[in-house]
A tleap script that builds the chain and sets N, CA, C and O, in Angstrom:
source leaprc.protein.ff14SB
mol = sequence {
  NMET ALA LYS SER GLY ALA ARG LYS ARG LEU
  GLU LYS HIE VAL ARG GLN GLY GLY LEU ASP
  PRO ARG THR LEU ARG GLY SER TRP ASN GLY
  VAL LYS PRO ALA THR ARG VAL LYS PRO ASP
  LYS ARG ARG ILE ALA TYR PRO LYS ASN ASP
  ASP ASP ARG GLY PHE LYS PRO ASP ALA CALA
}
set mol.1.N position { -31.462 11.647 -30.546 }
set mol.1.CA position { -31.446 10.203 -30.637 }
set mol.1.C position { -30.321 9.674 -29.747 }
set mol.1.O position { -29.213 10.211 -29.744 }
set mol.2.N position { -30.615 8.635 -29.008 }
set mol.2.CA position { -29.640 8.073 -28.068 }
set mol.2.C position { -28.664 7.144 -28.783 }
set mol.2.O position { -28.982 6.566 -29.823 }
set mol.3.N position { -27.472 7.011 -28.207 }
set mol.3.CA position { -26.472 6.094 -28.750 }
set mol.3.C position { -26.639 4.735 -28.095 }
set mol.3.O position { -26.963 4.635 -26.912 }
set mol.4.N position { -26.414 3.698 -28.876 }
set mol.4.CA position { -26.485 2.348 -28.334 }
set mol.4.C position { -25.220 2.039 -27.547 }
set mol.4.O position { -24.205 2.722 -27.684 }
set mol.5.N position { -25.294 1.014 -26.733 }
set mol.5.CA position { -24.129 0.605 -25.951 }
set mol.5.C position { -22.991 0.141 -26.841 }
set mol.5.O position { -21.824 0.395 -26.545 }
set mol.6.N position { -23.325 -0.541 -27.936 }
set mol.6.CA position { -22.295 -1.017 -28.857 }
set mol.6.C position { -21.583 0.159 -29.525 }
set mol.6.O position { -20.366 0.134 -29.709 }
set mol.7.N position { -22.348 1.185 -29.883 }
set mol.7.CA position { -21.731 2.347 -30.526 }
set mol.7.C position { -20.840 3.099 -29.539 }
set mol.7.O position { -19.784 3.604 -29.921 }
set mol.8.N position { -21.250 3.176 -28.294 }
set mol.8.CA position { -20.422 3.828 -27.270 }
set mol.8.C position { -19.113 3.078 -27.077 }
set mol.8.O position { -18.054 3.696 -26.966 }
set mol.9.N position { -19.176 1.752 -27.037 }
set mol.9.CA position { -17.956 0.943 -26.899 }
set mol.9.C position { -17.046 1.117 -28.097 }
set mol.9.O position { -15.826 1.203 -27.955 }
set mol.10.N position { -17.646 1.171 -29.290 }
set mol.10.CA position { -16.871 1.357 -30.511 }
set mol.10.C position { -16.146 2.699 -30.504 }
set mol.10.O position { -14.952 2.766 -30.794 }
set mol.11.N position { -16.866 3.759 -30.174 }
set mol.11.CA position { -16.262 5.087 -30.173 }
set mol.11.C position { -15.178 5.202 -29.106 }
set mol.11.O position { -14.165 5.866 -29.326 }
set mol.12.N position { -15.377 4.569 -27.962 }
set mol.12.CA position { -14.342 4.582 -26.921 }
set mol.12.C position { -13.104 3.833 -27.394 }
set mol.12.O position { -11.979 4.275 -27.160 }
set mol.13.N position { -13.309 2.704 -28.058 }
set mol.13.CA position { -12.205 1.906 -28.585 }
set mol.13.C position { -11.396 2.712 -29.603 }
set mol.13.O position { -10.165 2.682 -29.585 }
set mol.14.N position { -12.086 3.429 -30.488 }
set mol.14.CA position { -11.407 4.240 -31.502 }
set mol.14.C position { -10.687 5.415 -30.839 }
set mol.14.O position { -9.578 5.766 -31.241 }
set mol.15.N position { -11.312 6.023 -29.827 }
set mol.15.CA position { -10.692 7.143 -29.116 }
set mol.15.C position { -9.393 6.731 -28.438 }
set mol.15.O position { -8.464 7.530 -28.315 }
set mol.16.N position { -9.337 5.471 -27.997 }
set mol.16.CA position { -8.150 4.980 -27.302 }
set mol.16.C position { -7.088 4.451 -28.272 }
set mol.16.O position { -6.096 3.859 -27.845 }
set mol.17.N position { -7.295 4.661 -29.558 }
set mol.17.CA position { -6.284 4.285 -30.537 }
set mol.17.C position { -6.527 2.963 -31.221 }
set mol.17.O position { -5.647 2.470 -31.927 }
set mol.18.N position { -7.679 2.377 -31.036 }
set mol.18.CA position { -7.982 1.101 -31.681 }
set mol.18.C position { -8.381 1.286 -33.133 }
set mol.18.O position { -8.613 2.408 -33.585 }
set mol.19.N position { -8.458 0.199 -33.848 }
set mol.19.CA position { -8.821 0.213 -35.260 }
set mol.19.C position { -10.334 0.357 -35.401 }
set mol.19.O position { -11.101 -0.305 -34.701 }
set mol.20.N position { -10.750 1.226 -36.311 }
set mol.20.CA position { -12.170 1.425 -36.568 }
set mol.20.C position { -12.625 0.387 -37.592 }
set mol.20.O position { -12.177 0.431 -38.737 }
set mol.21.N position { -13.493 -0.536 -37.218 }
set mol.21.CA position { -13.905 -1.579 -38.172 }
set mol.21.C position { -14.749 -1.044 -39.323 }
set mol.21.O position { -14.922 -1.733 -40.328 }
set mol.22.N position { -15.274 0.166 -39.194 }
set mol.22.CA position { -16.078 0.728 -40.278 }
set mol.22.C position { -15.234 1.033 -41.508 }
set mol.22.O position { -15.758 1.083 -42.621 }
set mol.23.N position { -13.926 1.238 -41.319 }
set mol.23.CA position { -13.063 1.511 -42.475 }
set mol.23.C position { -12.824 0.256 -43.305 }
set mol.23.O position { -12.582 0.346 -44.509 }
set mol.24.N position { -12.889 -0.910 -42.675 }
set mol.24.CA position { -12.647 -2.173 -43.385 }
set mol.24.C position { -13.922 -2.818 -43.905 }
set mol.24.O position { -13.857 -3.812 -44.628 }
set mol.25.N position { -15.063 -2.279 -43.555 }
set mol.25.CA position { -16.328 -2.904 -43.920 }
set mol.25.C position { -16.551 -2.838 -45.423 }
set mol.25.O position { -16.390 -1.784 -46.039 }
set mol.26.N position { -16.921 -3.971 -46.008 }
set mol.26.CA position { -17.202 -4.026 -47.436 }
set mol.26.C position { -15.974 -4.229 -48.303 }
set mol.26.O position { -16.092 -4.248 -49.529 }
set mol.27.N position { -14.807 -4.380 -47.712 }
set mol.27.CA position { -13.591 -4.555 -48.486 }
set mol.27.C position { -13.080 -5.976 -48.307 }
set mol.27.O position { -13.052 -6.507 -47.197 }
set mol.28.N position { -12.679 -6.580 -49.415 }
set mol.28.CA position { -12.127 -7.943 -49.357 }
set mol.28.C position { -10.620 -7.911 -49.216 }
set mol.28.O position { -9.996 -8.965 -49.098 }
set mol.29.N position { -10.013 -6.726 -49.225 }
set mol.29.CA position { -8.571 -6.552 -49.075 }
set mol.29.C position { -7.773 -7.372 -50.090 }
set mol.29.O position { -6.772 -7.996 -49.737 }
set mol.30.N position { -8.210 -7.371 -51.334 }
set mol.30.CA position { -7.490 -8.069 -52.387 }
set mol.30.C position { -7.838 -9.542 -52.530 }
set mol.30.O position { -7.349 -10.196 -53.451 }
set mol.31.N position { -8.664 -10.079 -51.651 }
set mol.31.CA position { -9.041 -11.488 -51.720 }
set mol.31.C position { -10.201 -11.633 -52.699 }
set mol.31.O position { -11.174 -10.880 -52.640 }
set mol.32.N position { -10.091 -12.601 -53.593 }
set mol.32.CA position { -11.175 -12.870 -54.537 }
set mol.32.C position { -11.826 -14.189 -54.141 }
set mol.32.O position { -11.209 -15.246 -54.270 }
set mol.33.N position { -13.062 -14.138 -53.662 }
set mol.33.CA position { -13.712 -15.380 -53.253 }
set mol.33.C position { -13.987 -16.282 -54.456 }
set mol.33.O position { -14.479 -15.826 -55.488 }
set mol.34.N position { -13.667 -17.538 -54.311 }
set mol.34.CA position { -13.876 -18.505 -55.393 }
set mol.34.C position { -15.125 -19.323 -55.100 }
set mol.34.O position { -15.367 -19.725 -53.962 }
set mol.35.N position { -15.892 -19.557 -56.113 }
set mol.35.CA position { -17.093 -20.372 -55.975 }
set mol.35.C position { -16.750 -21.799 -56.353 }
set mol.35.O position { -16.227 -22.060 -57.436 }
set mol.36.N position { -17.042 -22.703 -55.466 }
set mol.36.CA position { -16.770 -24.108 -55.749 }
set mol.36.C position { -17.854 -24.650 -56.660 }
set mol.36.O position { -19.045 -24.483 -56.397 }
set mol.37.N position { -17.437 -25.293 -57.722 }
set mol.37.CA position { -18.372 -25.863 -58.677 }
set mol.37.C position { -18.421 -27.362 -58.453 }
set mol.37.O position { -17.415 -28.057 -58.593 }
set mol.38.N position { -19.581 -27.846 -58.109 }
set mol.38.CA position { -19.746 -29.282 -57.889 }
set mol.38.C position { -19.945 -29.979 -59.226 }
set mol.38.O position { -20.470 -29.375 -60.161 }
set mol.39.N position { -19.538 -31.235 -59.333 }
set mol.39.CA position { -19.723 -31.942 -60.597 }
set mol.39.C position { -21.205 -32.163 -60.892 }
set mol.39.O position { -22.015 -32.368 -59.988 }
set mol.40.N position { -21.526 -32.118 -62.144 }
set mol.40.CA position { -22.894 -32.301 -62.575 }
set mol.40.C position { -23.308 -33.762 -62.375 }
set mol.40.O position { -22.521 -34.677 -62.617 }
set mol.41.N position { -24.518 -33.964 -61.943 }
set mol.41.CA position { -24.991 -35.326 -61.694 }
set mol.41.C position { -25.027 -36.146 -62.985 }
set mol.41.O position { -24.764 -37.349 -62.975 }
set mol.42.N position { -25.353 -35.489 -64.085 }
set mol.42.CA position { -25.418 -36.222 -65.349 }
set mol.42.C position { -24.047 -36.716 -65.786 }
set mol.42.O position { -23.937 -37.761 -66.427 }
set mol.43.N position { -22.988 -35.959 -65.439 }
set mol.43.CA position { -21.640 -36.383 -65.798 }
set mol.43.C position { -21.271 -37.674 -65.074 }
set mol.43.O position { -20.559 -38.514 -65.626 }
set mol.44.N position { -21.752 -37.837 -63.841 }
set mol.44.CA position { -21.447 -39.042 -63.072 }
set mol.44.C position { -22.393 -40.184 -63.453 }
set mol.44.O position { -21.971 -41.336 -63.552 }
set mol.45.N position { -23.675 -39.863 -63.666 }
set mol.45.CA position { -24.659 -40.909 -63.928 }
set mol.45.C position { -24.534 -41.484 -65.343 }
set mol.45.O position { -24.708 -42.686 -65.543 }
set mol.46.N position { -24.236 -40.634 -66.312 }
set mol.46.CA position { -24.155 -41.082 -67.696 }
set mol.46.C position { -22.813 -40.657 -68.300 }
set mol.46.O position { -22.766 -39.721 -69.098 }
set mol.47.N position { -21.733 -41.330 -67.930 }
set mol.47.CA position { -20.426 -40.915 -68.445 }
set mol.47.C position { -20.264 -41.264 -69.925 }
set mol.47.O position { -20.836 -42.240 -70.410 }
set mol.48.N position { -19.486 -40.464 -70.624 }
set mol.48.CA position { -19.185 -40.731 -72.028 }
set mol.48.C position { -18.191 -41.878 -72.146 }
set mol.48.O position { -18.282 -42.713 -73.046 }
set mol.49.N position { -17.240 -41.900 -71.217 }
set mol.49.CA position { -16.283 -42.997 -71.185 }
set mol.49.C position { -15.898 -43.247 -69.723 }
set mol.49.O position { -16.397 -42.575 -68.820 }
set mol.50.N position { -15.027 -44.194 -69.504 }
set mol.50.CA position { -14.689 -44.575 -68.130 }
set mol.50.C position { -13.935 -43.484 -67.372 }
set mol.50.O position { -13.977 -43.442 -66.142 }
set mol.51.N position { -13.249 -42.603 -68.095 }
set mol.51.CA position { -12.480 -41.554 -67.422 }
set mol.51.C position { -13.369 -40.474 -66.815 }
set mol.51.O position { -12.920 -39.734 -65.940 }
set mol.52.N position { -14.620 -40.367 -67.261 }
set mol.52.CA position { -15.518 -39.331 -66.761 }
set mol.52.C position { -16.222 -39.730 -65.469 }
set mol.52.O position { -16.931 -38.917 -64.875 }
set mol.53.N position { -16.037 -40.958 -65.035 }
set mol.53.CA position { -16.731 -41.406 -63.824 }
set mol.53.C position { -16.080 -40.817 -62.575 }
set mol.53.O position { -14.882 -40.532 -62.562 }
set mol.54.N position { -16.883 -40.640 -61.527 }
set mol.54.CA position { -16.365 -40.132 -60.265 }
set mol.54.C position { -15.663 -41.193 -59.467 }
set mol.54.O position { -14.966 -40.874 -58.504 }
set mol.55.N position { -15.823 -42.458 -59.839 }
set mol.55.CA position { -15.175 -43.572 -59.140 }
set mol.55.C position { -14.653 -44.541 -60.181 }
set mol.55.O position { -15.093 -44.527 -61.330 }
set mol.56.N position { -13.731 -45.367 -59.784 }
set mol.56.CA position { -13.162 -46.368 -60.681 }
set mol.56.C position { -13.594 -47.764 -60.189 }
set mol.56.O position { -13.405 -48.078 -59.014 }
set mol.57.N position { -14.159 -48.591 -61.053 }
set mol.57.CA position { -14.538 -49.949 -60.633 }
set mol.57.C position { -13.290 -50.799 -60.421 }
set mol.57.O position { -12.223 -50.518 -60.968 }
set mol.58.N position { -13.451 -51.833 -59.623 }
set mol.58.CA position { -12.326 -52.730 -59.340 }
set mol.58.C position { -11.907 -53.451 -60.613 }
set mol.58.O position { -12.733 -53.788 -61.462 }
set mol.59.N position { -10.605 -53.679 -60.723 }
set mol.59.CA position { -10.062 -54.356 -61.894 }
set mol.59.C position { -10.265 -55.870 -61.803 }
set mol.59.O position { -10.127 -56.570 -62.806 }
set mol.60.N position { -10.587 -56.375 -60.629 }
set mol.60.CA position { -10.718 -57.826 -60.440 }
set mol.60.C position { -11.977 -58.387 -60.994 }
set mol.60.O position { -12.208 -59.593 -60.900 }
savepdb mol mol.pdb
quit
């Protein structure tokens, strides 16, 4: 089976002392990705009180 050009470049890079990206693949290195939670539409559309609204009406 023949080697691809990308694999040849990778192996040459590693041979010359470069970092092998295959060792870092699949690792988050201690980083924990956080999922952003968007506000529920019902919380904005039907608030229980004024503090639950996403906006504040003018006092005037």
